[in-house]
N, C-alpha and C positions, 0 to 999 in steps of 0.2 A: 504493500500500500504506500509506504513512504517512498519507495523507488518510483512508483507511478506518479506520485505528486511532484517528485523532483524532476521527472521528465516533462511534466506539464509546465512546471515553472520555467525550466530551461527553454521550452518551446515558446512560451510567452515572451521571455526576454529576447530571444532571437527575432521574433516577430516585431517587437517594439524597436529593436535596433534597425531592422530593415525599413520599418516605417519612417524612423527618424532619418535614415540615410536618403530615403526616397524624397522626403520633404526638403532636406537640405539641397539635394540635386535639383529639385523643382524650383526652389527659391533662387538658387544660383543661376539656373537657366533663365528664369523670369527676370532676374536682376540684369543679366547680360543683355537680354532683349530690350529691357527698359532703357538701359544706358545708351545702347546703339540708337534707339528711337529718339531719345532726347538730343543726342549729338547731331543726328540728321536734321531734326527740327531747327536746331541752332544754326547749322550750316545753311539751311534754306531761308532763314528769316533774320533774326537778330537786329530788328530795326532800331532799337535803342543803342545797341553797340555801334551802329553806323554813326550815330551822333558822337560817341566817344572817339571813334576812329577819325572822323572828320576834324574834330577838335585837335587830336594829336598831329594830324597832317598839317593843320594850320599853324600850330605852335612851332613845329619843325621848320615850316616855311617862313617863320618870323612874323606871322599875322595873329592878331588877337582871336582866339577861338570863340569868343563871345560874339563879336561883330561878324566874323566870317560865318559862324553857324547860322545866324539869323538870315544871312544872305543865301548861303548854300542850301539850306534846308527849307527855304520859303515855300517850296512846292509841297512840302510835307508838314502841314500846319501843326505847330506846337512842338516840333522836334528841334529844340534848341538846347545847347549845352548850358546847364543851369548850375553845375557844381562849382564850389569855391575854387579860386586859383591855386591854392596849395595842393589840390588833388591832381592837378594837371600833370606833374612829373610822373605819376603812376601810369597814366595813359600814354605818355610820350613814346615809349618804345614800340607801341603798336603802329605808330605813324611811319615807322621804318619798314613795315611789312606791307605787302599788297593787301587789298581788301579781303581776298579769299583766304590768304594765309593768316591774317590777323583774326579773322572770324573763326578759323579752325583752332587757333591757339586759345582764344577766348572761350570757345565751347569746351575745350579740354579742361580749362581752369574751372568752369562751372561744374563739370562732372566731378572733378576732384573735390571741390567744395561740398557738393551734395553728398558724396560718399563719406566724407569726413563727418558731416552732420549726422548721418545715419549711424555711423560707428560710435560717435560720441554719445548719441542718445541711447544706443543699445548698451553701452558701458554704464551709463548713469541710471538707466531704467532697466529695460530688458530687450532682448533681440526681437521677441515676438511683437512687443508693443511698437518698437521702432519700425518693423516691417509693416505692421498693420497701419500705422500712421502714414508711412510712405505710400501705401496703396490708396488710402483715402485721399491723400493730397495729390494724387496723380495729375489731375487737371491743373492744379496750382503749379506743379513742376513744368508742365507743358507750357503754360502761360509765361512762366519765367524764361524758359529757354527760347520761346518764340520771340520774346522781346529782347533777349540778350542783356538783361539788366545786371547790375552789380550787386544786387541784394544777397545773392547766395554767397558771394565772396565775403561780404560783410558778416553774414551769419557764421561762416566757418572761422573767420578771424576772431569774432566775438566769443565763440565757444573755446577756441584755442587759447586766447589771451585772458579770458574772463576771470580766471581764478587768481591772478596775480596783481597786487597793488601797483607794482612797478610798470604795469602795462597800461595804466590809465591814460597817460599822455598819448600813447600810440592808438589806443581805442578812441580817444577824443578826435584824433586826426581822421580815423576811419569813419566814425559815425558822423563827423561834420560834413562828409560828402553829401549827406542828406541832413541839412542843418537841424531840422526839428527832431531828428532821431537822437540828438545829444541828450535828450531827457532820459534815455536808457542808462546813462552813466550815474544817475542818482541811485542806482542799485549799489554803488560803493559807499553811499552815505556821505558823511562829513569829509571823507578822504578826498572827494572831488574838489572841495573848496580849499585844500591846502595850497599855500602860496607857491610851493615848488611845482605842484601839478599845473596850476594856472600859468605860471611863468614858463614852464617847460613847453606847454602847448603853444603859447604866444611865440616863443623863440623858434620852435620847430615850424609852425605855420608861416612865420615871417621869412625864414630861410628858404623854404620851398617856394613861397611866392616870389622871393628875390630871384630865384632861378628862372621863373617864368618871365619876370620883367626883363631880365638880361637877354632872354631869347627873342624878345619883341622890340626891335629898334624904335626909339622914339616914344616908348610907353613908360608910364610911371606906376607906382603903387596905387595912387589915387585914381588914375584913369582906368586901371585894370579893375579896381574895386567898383568903380562906377559902372563899368561894362557888365560885371558880374551881377550887380544888384538889378540892373535893367533886365538882364536875361532871366534871372531867377524869378522876377515878378511878372514875366510875360505869359505864364501859363494860363491864367484866368482869362485874359483878354483874347488869346489866340485860340484856345480850345473851346471856350464858350460854356454856357451854363449846363447844357445837357451832359457834357463830359465831366467838368469840374464838380458840379453839384448833383450829377445824375447817379444812377444805380451802380456805375462802374467804380465809384469812389466809396469804399466800404467802411471808413473809419467813423468814430463818434463825432469828430470835428465836422466832417461833411454832413452827418446826420443832423446835428444842431443847426448848422447853417441852412440846410434844406428846410427845416421846420420854420425858420424865420424868413425864408425866401431872400437870402442875402445875395446881392449882386456879386458874381465871381470876380469882378474886376476890383472889388473892395477888399484887398488882401489884408488890410489892417484888422478886419473882423476875424479872419482866419487865425491871426496871431493871438488875439484876445481869447478866443474860444480854446485854442490850443493850450494857452497858459492856465486857464481855469480848469480844464479837464486834466492837465498834467498834475496840478496840485491835488485835485480831488482823488483821481485814480492812484496817483503815487502815494498819497496818504493812506488810502485803503489797503493797497498792496503791502506797504511797509508795516501797517498795523496788523494784518492778519497772516502774513507769510512768515512770521517769526518761528513757527514750528518746522519750517522746511530747511533743507540743507542749502548751502550757498548756491550750488548748481541749480537747484529747483527754483530758488528765488530769482536767480539770474535769468532763467528762462521766462519768468513772468515779466521781468523788466524789458526783455527783448520784445515780448508781445505788447507791452504797454506802449513802446515806441511806435508801434504800428497803429494802435487804437487811437492815439491822439494826433497822428500826423495829418496835416490838412489834405494830403494827396495819398490816401491809402489804397493803391490799386491792388488788383487780385494777386499780382506777383509779389507784392510786399508781404503777403501772409506766409511766405517761406520762413520768416522770422518767428512765426508762431508754432511751427512744427515741433520744436523740442518740448514746449509746454504741453501740447496735446499728447505727445507720445509718453512723456513722463507722468501725466495724469492717468493715462490708461494703465501704465506699468504699476504705479503706486496703488491704484484701486485693486488690481489683481493681487499684488503682494499683501494688501490689507484684507483681502477676501471679502470685499464689500460690493455686492452686486449692484446696489443702488448707484454708487459713484462710478462704477465701471460703465454702467449704462449711460449715465449723464456725461461722462468724459467721452464716450464713444459718440453720443448724440451731438455733443458740442463740436467734436472733430468733423462729423458729417455735415454740420451746419456750415462749416468753413469750406470743406473740400468737395462736397457732393451736391449741395443745393445750388446748382449752376444752370445757366441756360442750355448748355450743351447736352444736359441729361433730361431736363424737365421742360425746356422751351422758355423763350423770353417772356411770354405773356404770364406764365405761372410764377416765374422767379422774380420778375421785376419788382412787384410790391414788397417781396421779402428783402430784396437787396436795398430798396429805398428805406426800409425799416432798419437796415444795418445788421442783417442776419449773421454775417461773418464776425462782426465785432461782438455781438451777443454770444455767439458760439465760443469765442475766445474767453469771454468772462465765465461761461459755464465750465470750461476746461480748468480755468484757474480755481474756481470754487471747488470743483471735484478733486483737484490735487490737494488743496488745503484740507478738505474734510477727510479724504482718504488717509492723509498723513496723520491727522488727529486720531482717527479710528485705529490706525496701525500702532501708534504710540500707546493708546489706551489698552489694546490687546497685549502689547509687549510688557 
C-alpha cells in the first residue's frame, strides 16, 4: 500500500514538473512573439521619436531644435519638441544615424527597458503577477511602441535608480524631461529639498544646457529658454480641445479641466489644477502607504506622476505597470480574494477598457470619466489593504 502511494506521489510530481516546464516554454515563446511584434510596430511607426530625431539632427546642424521643429513638423500638427534643453544631449547621438537606423536603435532600447521593468516587478512581487500585468497592459505597450515615446526608458531608469538617495539628482534630470513628472520625486520626502540635491540639479542642468548653447551659433541661454517655453506651451493651441481635453487624455488634471470646460489654450489652469491635485494625492499616498516597502511606495509615486500630469496619454500609463503588478502579487501573497479581484479589476480598467476591444462609442464616456486614473487608484488601494491584511496575518 505504501509503495503504491509512493508511486502515485512520484507520478504527480513528474506531472507537475512537466506542466511547469510546458508553461515556462509557452511563456517564453509568447514573450519572444510579443517582443518581435512590439519591435516591428516601433520600426513601422515611432512618430514621437521622429520629433526627437529631428531635434537631434537640428542640434547637430547648429539650429535650435525648438524653432526648427515647429517648422519641420508643421505638417504634423502638435508634433513639436517640447522637452527642456538639458535633455537634448541625450538625443544628440541619434542625429548621427539615419532615420531607419536611429529608429531601430531606439526600438531596441524600448525593448530592453520593458524587459527590465518586467524582471524588476517579478523580483519585487512575483513572476506570475508580472506576466499577468504584462498581458493586461498589452495594448498600452502597443501604444507606447507605436508612438516611440521615452516613457519606458524613464520607467526603467526610475526602477533602477529609485532605491538610492545619491540618484536623486540624476532622477531629477530624467523626470524633468516631462517637467510635471518631477512630482514623483516627492517619494524621497525631505531629501529632495536638501541644498546639495537642488544645487546638484541646477549645476548639472546648466552644464548640459551650456553644451546645447555652444552647439547653436548665435544662441544664448535666455533665447534657448524662451524657445523652449514657447514650444512647451504650444500643445493646447495646436492640438485643440478634443485632443487636449478629450477622452485620449486620461489623467485627473484633464478630468477636472473637462468638468469646468476650460479652454486648452489657458495653460495656467493646467498648472493650478496640477499643483492642487499633487498636494492632495501626494498627501494621501504619503499618509496611507507607510505600511509598504520602499519599492511598493515608489511604484505609487510613479503612478501619481501620471495621474496629475496635464497630458496623461495612454502610453504614459506604462509608469503605472509596477503598481498594478505589485498589487496583484501582494493580494495573492496575503491570500485575500477581495483585493486580488479589485487589483485585477483596476488593472483591467487601465489596460482592457479601450476602444480597440469595446468600440469608441462604448468606451468614450468611460474615458471622459477618467477610467484609467480611477483604475490606478483602485490598484493603489488594493496594494495598501492587501499589505495590511498580510501584516495582520503574519
